[in-house]
C-alpha positions, 0 to 999 in steps of 0.5 A, spaced: 499 500 499 502 506 497 503 511 503 503 519 501 508 524 506 506 531 506 511 535 504 509 541 507 506 541 515 500 539 517 494 545 516 487 543 516 484 547 510 477 550 511 471 545 509 467 547 503 459 545 504 459 540 498 466 535 502 462 536 509 460 529 510 453 527 512 452 525 519 449 517 518 455 516 514 460 519 519 460 512 522 461 507 517 466 512 512 473 510 510 477 511 504 476 505 499 480 509 494 488 510 496 488 517 491 482 521 495 488 521 501 489 529 497 485 535 500 480 538 495 483 543 490 482 550 493 479 556 489 480 557 483 483 551 481 476 547 483 472 551 478 479 551 472 478 543 473 470 544 472 471 547 465 476 543 462 472 537 464 466 541 461 470 542 454 473 536 454 465 532 454 462 537 449 468 536 445 468 528 445 460 528 444 462 533 437 467 527 436 462 522 437 456 525 432 461 526 427 463 519 427 456 517 427 455 521 421 461 518 418 459 511 419 452 512 416 455 515 410 459 509 409 453 505 410 449 509 405 448 506 397 453 511 394 450 514 388 454 515 381 458 519 380 457 522 372 463 526 368 461 532 364 460 530 356 462 537 353 467 542 355 466 550 354 474 553 354 473 561 357 478 566 357 476 569 363 472 568 369 465 566 367 461 570 371 453 568 369 450 563 364 444 562 359 441 556 354 437 558 349 436 554 343 443 551 341 447 556 343 450 558 350 451 565 352 457 566 357 457 573 361 466 575 363 469 579 365 471 582 359 464 582 356 459 577 352 461 570 348 456 566 345 458 559 343 455 553 339 452 548 343 453 541 338 460 543 337 462 546 343 465 553 338 465 560 340 460 563 334 461 570 336 463 576 341 462 582 344 468 585 348 469 591 351 474 592 357 473 593 364 466 591 362 463 585 367 456 581 365 454 580 372 447 577 369 443 574 362 437 574 361 435 570 354 429 569 350 428 564 343 425 568 338 425 562 333 429 561 327 435 561 330 434 569 333 435 570 340 434 577 344 439 578 350 438 582 357 444 583 360 447 587 367 454 589 368 457 591 374 456 598 374 449 597 374 448 598 366 442 593 363 444 592 355 439 590 350 442 585 345 439 582 338 442 575 336 441 574 329 444 568 324 451 568 328 451 576 329 451 580 336 447 586 335 447 592 341 440 595 340 440 600 346 443 601 354 436 601 356 438 607 362 443 611 358 444 618 361 449 623 358 451 626 365 453 619 369 452 623 376 445 622 374 446 614 372 441 609 375 443 602 377 439 596 374 439 591 379 434 586 375 432 584 369 427 580 365 425 579 359 418 575 357 418 568 354 417 570 346 421 577 347 414 581 348 416 585 353 423 587 357 422 590 365 429 592 369 429 595 376 433 601 377 435 604 384 436 611 384 439 615 390 431 616 393 427 611 391 427 605 386 421 603 380 421 599 375 420 600 367 416 595 363 419 596 355 415 593 349 420 590 344 418 590 336 421 584 335 418 583 328 421 590 326 427 587 328 427 581 323 425 586 316 431 590 319 436 585 320 433 581 313 435 588 309 441 590 313 444 583 310 442 584 303 445 590 302 451 587 306 451 582 301 450 587 294 456 591 297 461 586 298 459 583 291 461 590 288 468 591 292 470 583 289 468 587 282 471 593 283 478 589 286 478 584 279 477 590 275 482 594 278 487 588 278 486 587 271 487 594 268 494 595 273 497 588 269 503 589 265 503 585 257 507 579 257 507 578 265 503 573 269 498 576 272 499 577 280 495 573 285 491 578 290 486 577 295 479 580 294 479 585 300 472 582 303 470 585 308 469 580 315 466 585 319 459 585 319 455 592 316 452 595 323 446 595 323 442 600 327 436 597 330 429 600 332 429 602 340 424 598 344 418 603 347 417 605 355 410 602 356 409 602 365 414 606 370 411 603 376 414 607 382 416 603 389 409 605 394 410 611 399 411 609 406 403 610 410 404 617 413 398 621 417 393 624 412 393 630 409 386 631 407 381 637 411 375 633 410 372 625 408 370 628 402 376 631 399 379 623 401 374 621 397 374 625 391 381 621 389 379 614 389 377 612 382 370 608 381 372 604 388 371 596 384 378 594 386 382 595 394 387 601 393 394 601 397 391 605 403 395 612 401 388 616 401 385 615 408 383 619 413 388 618 419 391 623 422 398 623 425 397 624 433 391 618 432 397 613 430 401 615 436 395 614 440 393 608 438 401 606 437 402 609 445 396 604 448 398 598 444 405 599 447 402 600 453 398 594 453 403 589 451 409 592 453 412 586 456 411 582 450 414 587 445 421 587 444 426 593 446 427 597 439 434 602 439 430 606 435 423 607 436 422 614 432 425 611 426 421 612 421 419 607 415 423 607 408 421 606 402 422 600 399 428 599 395 427 592 391 421 588 388 420 582 384 416 581 378 413 576 373 410 576 366 403 574 366 399 570 360 391 572 360 387 569 365 381 571 369 384 574 375 386 580 370 381 582 366 383 586 360 376 586 357 372 585 351 375 589 346 382 587 346 384 581 343 389 578 347 394 571 344 394 566 348 402 566 348 403 575 349 403 577 355 397 582 358 399 583 365 405 583 371 405 582 378 410 586 382 411 585 390 416 590 393 420 588 399 416 588 406 409 589 402 403 585 404 400 587 397 401 584 391 400 590 385 397 587 379 398 591 372 395 591 366 400 591 359 395 595 355 395 602 357 392 608 353 397 611 349 396 619 352 397 616 359 403 620 362 409 617 364 411 621 370 405 622 373 403 616 379 401 609 376 395 606 379 395 598 380 388 595 376 389 590 382 391 589 389 392 582 393 393 583 400 396 578 404 396 577 411 403 578 412 409 582 407 410 577 401 418 574 401 418 570 394 414 568 389 413 564 383 409 564 377 409 557 372 411 558 364 404 557 362 402 562 368 396 557 371 398 557 377 401 563 381 405 561 389 406 567 394 410 565 401 409 570 406 414 571 412 409 567 417 411 561 413 404 561 409 404 559 402 398 560 398 397 557 390 392 561 386 390 557 380 389 563 374 384 559 370 379 559 375 381 566 379 381 562 386 385 561 391 387 552 389 389 552 397 393 554 402 399 550 407 403 552 412 412 550 412 413 547 419 413 552 424 421 556 425 422 555 417 421 562 412 422 561 405 428 563 401 426 561 394 420 556 391 420 553 384 414 550 381 415 542 379 413 538 373 408 533 375 407 526 373 401 523 371 402 517 374 399 517 382 404 515 387 403 511 394 395 510 391 394 518 392 390 522 387 394 525 382 398 532 385 396 538 380 401 543 383 408 541 387 412 547 389 420 546 392 421 550 397 428 553 400 427 555 406 433 560 410 435 555 415 438 550 409 432 545 409 429 543 403 421 542 403 415 539 397 409 542 397 404 537 394 397 540 392 392 535 390 385 539 391 383 546 395 384 542 402 388 537 400 396 538 401 401 536 404 409 537 406 415 532 405 421 534 408 427 532 403 433 534 407 433 537 413 438 543 416 445 540 416 449 540 422 455 540 417 456 547 415 459 544 408 453 540 406 449 546 407 444 547 400 446 553 397 441 552 390 436 548 388 433 548 381 428 543 378 429 540 371 423 541 366 424 535 362 424 530 368 419 531 372 420 530 379 428 531 378 431 536 382 439 539 382 441 541 389 448 545 390 451 544 396 457 549 400 462 542 398 462 542 391 457 537 391 452 537 385 446 532 386 440 529 382 434 528 388 428 524 385 423 527 390 417 522 389 422 517 392 425 521 396 432 520 394 439 521 390 440 518 384 447 521 382 452 526 382 454 530 377 462 531 378 468 535 375 475 532 373 479 532 377 483 537 375 478 542 376 473 544 382 466 547 382 467 555 382 464 559 388 460 553 390 456 558 396 454 562 389 455 557 383 455 558 376 449 553 372 444 554 367 439 547 366 438 547 358 431 545 357 432 545 350 437 539 349 436 537 356 443 538 360 446 542 365 452 547 364 456 549 370 462 552 371 469 549 373 475 552 375 483 549 375 485 547 381 490 551 384 497 548 384 501 549 391 509 549 389 507 553 383 506 560 381 499 563 383 495 566 377 490 572 378 483 570 376 482 575 372 488 571 366 485 564 368 482 560 363 475 558 365 471 551 363 464 550 363 462 543 363 456 540 359 452 534 363 447 531 358 442 528 361 440 524 355 447 520 355 446 517 363 442 511 365 440 513 371 436 518 368 431 513 367 428 512 374 424 518 371 418 518 368 417 521 361 414 528 360 407 527 360 403 530 354 397 536 357 390 532 358 384 533 355 381 538 361 388 542 361 386 548 359 394 551 359 395 551 351 389 552 349 385 558 346 382 563 350 375 563 346 376 555 347 377 556 354 370 560 355 366 554 352 369 549 356 368 554 363 361 554 361 360 547 360 363 546 366 358 551 370 352 548 366 354 541 369 356 543 376 349 546 376 345 539 379 350 539 385 349 546 386 341 546 386 342 539 391 346 543 397 341 549 397 336 546 401 342 544 406 344 551 406 337 554 407 336 550 413 342 551 416 340 559 415 334 558 418 337 554 424 341 560 426 336 565 425 331 561 430 338 561 434 339 568 434 331 569 436 331 564 442 337 569 445 334 575 443 328 573 448 332 572 453 335 578 453 
């Protein structure tokens, strides 16, 4: 048995309450462990010992969790890995991509480049020094003609016209003579067929939206005439050069071979400028009324057929202050402390807008002939606003652009709108609010299809409509609408709506504890129903089947490259050729010299979905069912609506007696209560 000898003289330390022995334990107390002969550590060493032990235990718990996750990953069935099928070599840094038809448009740090999809070769370019393209939107006009709108780092929006392997600059939409008066473009959009373009501009004090009508038919005629003139001009130059060569030949000498000075540059064509159609300003913050009487406020209201934005009210400033004081005194315990309670409400600076095809929600009137594939209106919602504003694109020509434009329809929501989405055929529209609710509207009928709520604590960041399959799953009714919702906490949800009261939410991916596995972006694939591309911070590109749900495969870059900026990947989904275009950067060698980003060569990798066997798990794109109205003209839609209404009359007539009986019972109950009083 070891013997412990003290080095210092024996002193009795002041015992702590924790070290005291209870009275019933004093008789049977004895040391079972010789190491307990040591006295307990004094303060502050005892607290330090506790903290070190706590840190060690917490670190050990984290290690155990990571080991468990690693073992679970190894036990999972690893999805197949697919390399790209083609590669585009780009000089410089590719900031954005867009695919339209058989062409790929790449925004670089030095301009814009066009590639051909079949042979991966460069077609043409529009280059400018110190000009970095940050965003591209395209619209296919047919016959290898495309319309482009770009936004650069300086906030300039440019409109391009691609026609027969040539790229023409039509106009800089927000160009001004004085740089100090220039407004910054933060967002640009094109309608599907290139009939309209919209840009969101920000000034020093406000933001507004400009909608342009694009004369695409005139542009086609002007480019045809310009090309014919270029052919005639080159032919005349060739004839003149041949005649001058023959006249300069000396007798007895052989004629020298000379190249004809045939110009390789195309003739510059000046196309007709777009026409400014609408100018939608951000809504003013609500303030106290300046009207002296209710009659004066009533004169500012139109016919009163639609709900307004609430600007023409008769509430004074002192009334709002009194109500605010009463509210704060009543709910003072539940209100958070504000750093600046007297801060004024600022104007919204960002908006989301969509072009809408003809529908029953936005009435255009019988005097206007609307085409099924041409937009008739737009929807706009500003950040922090509860209202969704709808504007008609058929405006009177005498209307002033500088005048305050009032919305034709206003949809008030219970909470501020965070994001929205519209199907390609404009049949359905989804609105996500800050309170976690999502409302899906059926625009063909003019009624909300369903209202659903996300799990508590989830806030929508982006929403996308998915292509639904005709085959029923799990013996459930075929869903009408499927929504893919990416939340701010990194979780991914699938909202399935089968009817007005038939909706359910499926969790596809929970919030990851590993930061590298956080979802950075998602993208549905229209050609593969139920297929979704999920991008993670670690550079993983996973193709997920939402019907299962399970990962199908991973798209990887070659070993010499990595996915560029995986937290904000540069990619686009080619709906025409069924492929994914993804930017990859070459890995830097530690021993070699570090090259600059601008001089480095980027690669655009093409993943053709038709080349991989794993795509067979997805069903084919279903054809529109006979009852679908999205591809029918407006006149045929009205006929179908009337027939459906007549067929439902019999069911409505059976429901009328039931409703009347309920009303009689309710009236009788009210009479009894009134007699008791």
